[in-house]
Backbone as JSON, one array per atom type, in Angstrom:
{
  "sequence": "MGSETSSKTEISLSKSQQQAFEALEAACEYSIRRGTVCLVGDFQSGKTTLVKYFLSRNFEDPYKYYLNVNMFLLERLRKEEDDLPILGTMQAKTRIIMEVALENAIEKHFAEHDLLVLDAIEIIYPYRLNLASVVSRHTRDGKVCIICVPENDKFVFDFSWGNCEIIRLEDREKV",
  "N": [[0.9, -1.17, -0.07], [1.91, 1.27, 0.7], [3.9, 1.66, -1.23], [2.15, 2.21, -3.51], [1.12, 4.78, -2.88], [3.49, 6.32, -2.71], [4.2, 6.3, -5.43], [2.54, 7.91, -6.8], [1.76, 10.93, -8.62], [2.97, 13.91, -7.47], [1.48, 16.79, -6.53], [1.83, 20.22, -6.66], [0.83, 22.56, -4.37], [-0.63, 25.89, -4.13], [-0.11, 28.52, -1.96], [-2.68, 29.4, -0.73], [-4.21, 27.16, -1.5], [-2.77, 25.32, 0.05], [-3.56, 26.17, 2.71], [-6.37, 25.68, 2.6], [-6.43, 23.06, 2.04], [-5.4, 22.15, 4.6], [-7.33, 23.02, 6.29], [-9.49, 21.34, 5.24], [-8.59, 18.73, 5.7], [-8.71, 18.75, 8.31], [-11.42, 19.13, 8.78], [-12.52, 16.8, 7.75], [-11.81, 14.67, 9.44], [-12.83, 11.65, 10.38], [-13.58, 10.65, 12.84], [-14.46, 12.78, 14.42], [-16.05, 14.54, 12.95], [-18.82, 15.09, 10.82], [-21.04, 15.48, 8.09], [-21.52, 18.25, 5.82], [-19.22, 19.76, 3.86], [-18.27, 22.8, 2.35], [-16.37, 23.72, -0.12], [-15.4, 26.7, -1.2], [-14.93, 28.8, -3.91], [-13.66, 31.08, -6.54], [-14.01, 30.59, -10.11], [-11.3, 28.71, -11.46], [-9.73, 28.87, -9.14], [-8.67, 26.67, -8.05], [-10.0, 24.73, -6.88], [-10.85, 21.93, -7.83], [-8.27, 20.8, -8.31], [-7.35, 20.86, -5.72], [-9.34, 19.15, -4.15], [-8.81, 16.7, -5.62], [-6.32, 16.17, -5.03], [-6.53, 15.95, -2.26], [-8.08, 13.59, -2.11], [-6.38, 11.68, -3.41], [-4.36, 11.56, -1.47], [-5.62, 10.34, 0.64], [-6.97, 8.15, -0.18], [-6.99, 4.92, -1.61], [-8.22, 4.5, -4.22], [-9.02, 7.12, -5.6], [-10.91, 8.13, -7.42], [-13.35, 6.79, -6.88], [-14.57, 8.25, -5.07], [-15.43, 10.59, -6.01], [-17.39, 12.77, -8.0], [-18.31, 14.37, -10.88], [-20.51, 16.56, -11.12], [-21.75, 18.04, -13.34], [-21.26, 16.49, -15.66], [-22.28, 13.9, -14.86], [-25.12, 14.7, -14.57], [-25.8, 15.72, -17.0], [-25.47, 13.46, -18.67], [-27.41, 11.81, -17.51], [-29.71, 13.34, -18.08], [-29.59, 13.14, -20.79], [-30.3, 10.53, -21.2], [-32.92, 10.55, -20.4], [-34.25, 12.18, -22.05], [-34.13, 12.57, -25.53], [-33.85, 14.81, -27.01], [-32.2, 17.35, -25.84], [-32.46, 20.28, -25.87], [-35.37, 20.62, -25.58], [-35.7, 19.96, -22.91], [-34.52, 22.07, -21.72], [-36.42, 24.04, -22.03], [-38.33, 23.2, -20.19], [-38.34, 23.67, -17.41], [-39.1, 22.91, -14.72], [-39.53, 20.12, -14.93], [-37.0, 19.27, -15.6], [-35.5, 19.97, -13.35], [-36.53, 18.19, -11.38], [-36.0, 15.77, -12.54], [-32.95, 15.99, -12.14], [-32.82, 16.29, -9.52], [-33.83, 13.96, -8.42], [-31.99, 12.17, -9.74], [-29.53, 12.9, -8.63], [-29.98, 12.57, -5.87], [-30.44, 9.67, -5.8], [-27.93, 8.75, -6.72], [-26.23, 9.83, -4.75], [-27.25, 8.54, -2.35], [-26.77, 5.87, -2.93], [-24.05, 5.89, -3.06], [-23.2, 6.56, -0.44], [-24.13, 4.3, 0.94], [-22.21, 2.66, 0.53], [-19.6, 3.95, 1.03], [-17.93, 6.57, 3.14], [-17.33, 9.04, 2.51], [-17.73, 11.63, 0.0], [-17.17, 13.52, -2.83], [-18.52, 16.39, -4.45], [-18.18, 17.85, -7.39], [-17.89, 20.39, -9.99], [-20.65, 21.89, -10.19], [-22.17, 23.51, -11.53], [-24.17, 23.32, -13.33], [-26.5, 22.95, -11.83], [-27.29, 25.5, -10.91], [-28.97, 27.35, -12.37], [-31.44, 26.03, -11.87], [-32.03, 26.31, -9.34], [-31.56, 24.19, -7.48], [-31.11, 22.88, -4.27], [-28.38, 21.63, -3.45], [-26.93, 21.34, -1.14], [-28.93, 20.82, 0.73], [-29.96, 18.52, -0.33], [-27.85, 16.8, 0.07], [-27.41, 16.77, 2.82], [-29.25, 14.99, 3.96], [-27.92, 12.65, 3.86], [-25.45, 12.85, 5.08], [-24.74, 11.68, 7.77], [-23.81, 9.98, 10.8], [-20.96, 9.85, 10.7], [-20.33, 10.38, 8.0], [-19.26, 12.41, 5.33], [-19.6, 15.01, 2.85], [-18.17, 16.62, 0.42], [-18.63, 19.63, -1.11], [-17.71, 21.29, -3.99], [-17.78, 24.45, -4.5], [-18.45, 26.93, -7.02], [-18.07, 30.28, -7.05], [-19.09, 33.41, -7.83], [-19.89, 36.68, -9.34], [-21.72, 35.82, -11.08], [-22.47, 33.33, -10.36], [-24.0, 32.16, -7.37], [-24.01, 30.46, -4.41], [-26.49, 28.99, -2.38], [-26.33, 29.39, 0.82], [-28.01, 29.65, 3.06], [-29.51, 27.88, 4.54], [-27.37, 27.1, 6.4], [-26.11, 24.65, 7.44], [-23.6, 23.67, 7.14], [-19.93, 23.48, 6.83], [-17.86, 25.86, 5.81], [-15.14, 26.4, 3.63], [-12.97, 28.61, 2.45], [-11.43, 29.18, -0.55], [-8.99, 31.33, -1.62], [-8.73, 33.49, -4.33], [-6.68, 32.69, -7.29], [-3.11, 32.86, -6.77], [-1.83, 36.04, -6.72], [0.56, 37.13, -8.97]],
  "CA": [[-0.01, 0.02, -0.03], [2.89, 2.69, 0.85], [4.45, 1.98, -2.46], [1.19, 2.86, -4.34], [1.07, 6.21, -2.35], [4.69, 6.96, -3.16], [4.45, 6.34, -6.85], [1.58, 8.99, -7.35], [2.41, 12.18, -8.98], [2.79, 14.86, -6.39], [0.83, 18.0, -6.69], [2.22, 21.36, -5.83], [-0.34, 23.42, -3.96], [-0.38, 27.11, -3.79], [-0.41, 28.84, -0.51], [-4.12, 29.45, -0.62], [-4.68, 25.73, -1.5], [-2.28, 24.55, 1.23], [-4.37, 26.48, 3.78], [-7.48, 25.15, 2.36], [-6.19, 21.61, 2.28], [-5.18, 21.77, 6.05], [-8.62, 23.18, 6.84], [-10.23, 20.17, 4.81], [-8.16, 17.72, 6.49], [-9.3, 18.8, 9.82], [-12.87, 19.07, 8.78], [-12.9, 15.53, 7.45], [-11.49, 13.62, 10.46], [-14.03, 10.83, 10.73], [-13.85, 10.39, 14.25], [-15.04, 13.98, 15.14], [-16.7, 15.3, 12.03], [-19.76, 14.49, 9.76], [-21.81, 16.66, 7.56], [-21.26, 18.77, 4.59], [-18.1, 20.73, 3.87], [-18.26, 23.51, 1.14], [-15.04, 24.36, -0.62], [-15.76, 27.87, -2.05], [-13.77, 29.7, -4.53], [-13.96, 31.47, -7.77], [-13.58, 29.67, -11.12], [-9.95, 28.64, -11.64], [-9.16, 29.07, -7.9], [-7.95, 25.54, -7.77], [-10.91, 23.77, -5.92], [-10.64, 20.61, -8.4], [-6.92, 20.4, -8.01], [-7.25, 20.67, -4.06], [-9.96, 17.88, -3.93], [-8.25, 15.48, -6.14], [-5.14, 16.06, -4.18], [-6.91, 15.37, -1.03], [-8.5, 12.27, -2.35], [-5.24, 10.84, -3.68], [-3.55, 11.32, -0.38], [-6.35, 9.68, 1.7], [-7.79, 6.89, -0.57], [-6.41, 4.09, -2.82], [-8.89, 4.5, -5.46], [-9.64, 8.4, -5.35], [-12.08, 8.46, -8.35], [-14.46, 6.05, -6.27], [-15.09, 9.18, -4.2], [-15.48, 11.86, -6.9], [-18.46, 12.87, -8.77], [-18.49, 15.55, -11.62], [-22.03, 16.92, -11.3], [-22.34, 18.61, -14.55], [-21.13, 15.48, -16.57], [-23.28, 13.09, -14.54], [-26.5, 15.13, -14.74], [-25.8, 15.78, -18.55], [-25.75, 12.1, -19.1], [-28.6, 11.37, -16.99], [-30.73, 14.07, -18.96], [-29.53, 12.57, -22.3], [-31.11, 9.25, -21.18], [-34.35, 10.92, -20.29], [-34.92, 13.01, -23.26], [-33.22, 12.62, -26.75], [-33.71, 16.32, -27.38], [-31.86, 18.19, -24.76], [-33.1, 21.64, -25.84], [-36.62, 20.59, -25.0], [-35.58, 19.95, -21.47], [-34.18, 23.55, -21.28], [-37.68, 24.92, -21.87], [-39.17, 22.53, -19.27], [-37.32, 23.85, -16.19], [-39.56, 22.09, -13.5], [-39.17, 18.76, -15.14], [-35.6, 19.18, -15.65], [-35.15, 20.06, -11.93], [-36.94, 17.02, -10.72], [-34.93, 14.7, -12.83], [-31.72, 16.18, -11.73], [-32.71, 16.08, -8.08], [-33.85, 12.35, -8.2], [-30.84, 11.41, -10.18], [-28.44, 13.15, -7.59], [-30.49, 11.84, -4.63], [-30.22, 8.24, -5.96], [-26.44, 8.51, -6.84], [-25.8, 10.09, -3.34], [-27.66, 7.43, -1.47], [-26.16, 4.61, -3.36], [-22.51, 6.11, -2.76], [-23.06, 6.56, 0.97], [-24.4, 2.89, 1.34], [-20.92, 1.94, 0.59], [-18.51, 4.86, 1.38], [-18.11, 7.37, 4.08], [-16.95, 10.29, 1.82], [-18.15, 11.88, -1.3], [-16.85, 14.98, -3.43], [-19.32, 16.79, -5.59], [-17.42, 18.89, -8.24], [-18.47, 20.92, -11.21], [-22.02, 21.82, -9.95], [-22.7, 24.87, -12.22], [-25.46, 22.89, -14.09], [-27.79, 23.1, -11.05], [-27.73, 26.82, -10.6], [-30.25, 27.94, -12.94], [-32.63, 25.29, -11.55], [-32.28, 26.53, -7.81], [-31.55, 23.11, -6.77], [-30.3, 23.1, -3.03], [-27.59, 20.5, -3.35], [-26.49, 21.13, 0.41], [-29.95, 20.27, 1.43], [-30.04, 17.04, -0.72], [-26.72, 16.1, 0.61], [-27.54, 16.73, 4.21], [-29.99, 13.82, 4.53], [-27.15, 11.5, 3.85], [-24.27, 13.13, 5.97], [-24.92, 11.38, 9.21], [-22.88, 8.8, 11.17], [-19.47, 9.94, 10.26], [-20.34, 10.57, 6.6], [-18.78, 13.56, 4.91], [-19.61, 15.31, 1.68], [-17.4, 18.0, 0.22], [-19.12, 20.22, -2.34], [-16.86, 22.4, -4.49], [-18.83, 25.61, -4.96], [-17.7, 28.07, -7.73], [-18.9, 31.41, -6.47], [-18.63, 34.91, -8.22], [-20.94, 37.59, -9.44], [-22.61, 35.08, -11.94], [-22.92, 32.02, -9.64], [-24.12, 32.4, -6.13], [-24.61, 29.41, -3.73], [-27.32, 29.37, -1.18], [-25.9, 28.94, 2.26], [-29.13, 30.29, 3.9], [-29.88, 26.95, 5.62], [-26.5, 27.19, 7.39], [-25.8, 23.44, 8.0], [-22.18, 23.21, 6.53], [-18.71, 24.01, 7.21], [-17.48, 26.57, 4.71], [-13.61, 26.65, 3.53], [-13.01, 29.58, 1.3], [-10.28, 29.15, -1.31], [-8.69, 32.57, -2.21], [-8.46, 33.47, -5.81], [-5.3, 32.34, -7.58], [-2.23, 33.58, -6.22], [-1.3, 37.17, -7.5], [2.06, 37.19, -9.41]],
  "C": [[0.87, 1.16, 0.04], [3.29, 2.7, -0.46], [3.66, 2.62, -3.53], [1.17, 4.43, -4.1], [2.33, 6.76, -2.92], [4.94, 7.02, -4.63], [3.39, 7.23, -7.56], [2.29, 10.23, -7.52], [2.0, 13.21, -7.81], [2.28, 16.1, -7.08], [1.41, 19.21, -6.04], [1.23, 22.42, -5.55], [0.12, 24.86, -3.75], [-0.47, 27.37, -2.39], [-1.64, 28.89, -0.05], [-4.6, 27.94, -0.59], [-4.17, 24.92, -0.38], [-3.06, 24.93, 2.55], [-5.6, 25.87, 3.84], [-7.38, 23.73, 2.58], [-6.15, 21.28, 3.81], [-6.61, 21.89, 6.73], [-9.65, 21.93, 6.36], [-9.77, 19.08, 5.43], [-8.78, 17.62, 7.77], [-10.78, 18.6, 9.85], [-13.4, 17.53, 8.59], [-12.51, 14.46, 8.3], [-12.71, 12.78, 10.78], [-14.61, 10.74, 12.05], [-14.67, 11.74, 15.04], [-15.82, 14.7, 14.13], [-17.83, 14.48, 11.13], [-20.48, 15.64, 9.36], [-21.25, 17.09, 6.14], [-20.23, 19.89, 4.78], [-18.25, 21.42, 2.45], [-16.97, 24.18, 0.86], [-15.41, 25.33, -1.56], [-14.63, 28.55, -2.55], [-14.36, 29.97, -6.02], [-13.6, 30.39, -8.85], [-11.9, 29.76, -11.28], [-9.08, 29.0, -10.4], [-8.47, 27.91, -7.5], [-8.78, 24.5, -6.89], [-10.78, 22.29, -6.36], [-9.43, 20.04, -8.02], [-6.88, 19.92, -6.51], [-7.92, 19.39, -3.73], [-9.41, 16.64, -4.46], [-6.98, 15.12, -5.48], [-5.39, 15.36, -2.85], [-7.47, 13.97, -1.1], [-7.25, 11.25, -2.55], [-4.36, 10.65, -2.49], [-4.43, 10.55, 0.67], [-6.99, 8.39, 1.28], [-6.88, 6.24, -1.73], [-6.87, 4.4, -4.05], [-9.72, 5.93, -5.39], [-10.98, 8.58, -6.12], [-13.42, 7.75, -7.84], [-15.27, 7.27, -5.33], [-15.39, 10.57, -4.79], [-16.72, 11.78, -7.88], [-18.58, 14.28, -9.43], [-19.91, 15.78, -11.89], [-22.51, 17.14, -12.45], [-22.2, 17.33, -15.63], [-22.16, 14.3, -16.1], [-24.75, 13.3, -14.78], [-26.73, 15.19, -16.4], [-26.1, 14.48, -19.26], [-26.97, 11.5, -18.75], [-29.87, 12.12, -17.89], [-30.75, 13.51, -20.36], [-30.41, 11.27, -22.25], [-32.52, 9.61, -21.1], [-35.05, 11.56, -21.34], [-33.77, 13.05, -24.46], [-32.92, 13.93, -27.18], [-33.42, 17.19, -26.16], [-32.46, 19.6, -24.63], [-34.59, 21.66, -25.5], [-36.61, 20.66, -23.43], [-35.27, 21.4, -20.92], [-35.52, 24.3, -21.06], [-38.62, 24.28, -20.76], [-38.58, 22.49, -17.9], [-37.84, 23.01, -14.97], [-39.23, 20.6, -13.72], [-37.69, 18.31, -15.04], [-35.17, 19.19, -14.19], [-35.46, 18.85, -11.18], [-36.12, 15.79, -11.05], [-33.67, 14.89, -12.47], [-31.72, 15.83, -10.11], [-32.81, 14.66, -7.78], [-32.69, 11.63, -8.54], [-29.56, 11.6, -9.11], [-28.7, 12.39, -6.29], [-30.11, 10.44, -4.8], [-28.63, 7.98, -5.95], [-25.77, 8.75, -5.38], [-26.05, 9.02, -2.4], [-26.93, 6.14, -1.72], [-24.67, 4.73, -2.94], [-22.43, 5.88, -1.26], [-23.53, 5.12, 1.56], [-23.14, 2.11, 1.59], [-19.78, 2.54, 1.27], [-19.03, 5.92, 2.48], [-17.76, 8.87, 3.53], [-17.37, 10.59, 0.32], [-17.72, 13.28, -1.84], [-17.67, 15.22, -4.54], [-18.6, 17.94, -6.13], [-18.28, 19.24, -9.41], [-20.02, 20.95, -11.06], [-22.74, 22.95, -10.64], [-24.01, 24.43, -12.89], [-26.63, 23.16, -13.13], [-28.15, 24.59, -10.66], [-28.86, 27.36, -11.12], [-31.7, 27.28, -12.48], [-32.93, 25.55, -9.91], [-32.37, 25.25, -6.99], [-30.67, 23.05, -5.45], [-29.64, 21.85, -2.82], [-27.22, 20.26, -1.98], [-27.7, 20.42, 1.1], [-30.27, 18.7, 1.03], [-29.01, 16.19, -0.04], [-26.9, 15.8, 2.17], [-28.34, 15.4, 4.81], [-29.17, 12.69, 4.48], [-25.95, 11.68, 4.73], [-24.49, 12.97, 7.3], [-24.01, 10.18, 9.56], [-21.73, 8.74, 10.62], [-19.36, 9.92, 8.76], [-20.04, 11.93, 6.2], [-19.16, 13.85, 3.44], [-19.02, 16.66, 1.38], [-17.99, 18.43, -1.18], [-18.22, 21.34, -2.84], [-17.65, 23.39, -5.18], [-18.13, 26.78, -5.75], [-18.7, 29.21, -7.36], [-18.36, 32.78, -6.96], [-19.9, 35.56, -8.47], [-22.18, 36.72, -10.23], [-23.3, 33.91, -11.18], [-22.83, 32.25, -8.17], [-24.78, 31.11, -5.42], [-25.4, 29.81, -2.65], [-27.04, 28.58, 0.03], [-26.89, 29.14, 3.3], [-29.58, 29.09, 5.03], [-28.8, 26.66, 6.6], [-25.89, 25.8, 8.02], [-24.35, 22.86, 7.42], [-20.97, 24.03, 6.93], [-18.16, 24.58, 5.91], [-15.95, 26.96, 4.73], [-13.59, 27.38, 2.33], [-11.62, 29.44, 0.75], [-10.03, 30.46, -2.14], [-8.4, 32.44, -3.76], [-6.99, 33.16, -6.11], [-4.25, 33.39, -7.15], [-1.77, 34.82, -7.26], [0.18, 37.2, -7.8], [2.79, 38.63, -9.32]]
}
């Protein structure tokens, strides 16, 4: 097991990413934490790199714990409707399909594992799908969900329900 870890490519983290990594490690200690952790940062701030680094450091098969929400939901919507533009005009139906698909995927994942990373969540923003609320039903008994939240003037995540730990990743380091 040790040789597998040492053969992995090392990722160089920025100062901001290193600080966020340390906070993420502390938040995800299974013996003391459960719930939702939101890793918040603007686009290109390094959220995906950071969570992939975190997973590779903590799990033998890191991709078992990672879900690209945009790709997952687009694939699910394609199965539901051959003509994706039609779903764009049927916002309520699309929202329900996405919520049920995510709920099922999250429930299935947590039946076997204690941690899940949800990344690339931009697809849900126009549908006002409260991903943190969907996840909270499953993050009990030592289970942790990390949500990578892109946040800027165009995309604003709803933290109003207030039941998650927030780790902010500063913008890319200024050179």
